[in-house]
C-alpha positions, 0 to 999 in steps of 0.5 A: 881182119882174122881172130884168134881167142882163147875162152875158159870153160866152166871146167877151168880149161882154156879152148883156143881158136881162130875165126874171121868174126870174133862176135858171132864166134864167142856167140856159138860158143857161148849157146852151144851151136858148136858141137866140139870141145866147148859144148860140154864146158859151158858157160866159157869166156873170153879171156884173150883176143888178138887179131891179125890182117890173113887167114895165115897169120891167125892160124899160126899164131893158133898153132903156137898158141895150142902148144904153149903150156897153161901158166905160160897162156895165162900169162900171155891173159894176164899180159904179164910179159916179164912173166911170159918171158920166163915161161918162154926161156924154160921148158919145163919145170926146171930150166936144168935137164941134167944132160950134158952137151 
């Protein structure tokens, strides 16, 4: 089993990662054992996780989430499916691009 997870950092940024051992990985982020993005942004809090049967699926989902806007991630974290659906339809602050196609 593999997991994707989102951490909220002390600077209010989000970090998204994947692992095959969620408890161990979160403990490593919290302790500062991992010297990467979260190391200087501790404390961190786990705000979302999702499991997958394969590493490939987890990595694909991680990459997808890393491409999302902050507001879209927050809709997911808050299980606000209507807002998530709305943010999935719009690409930016306005739904009109000003172009004719």
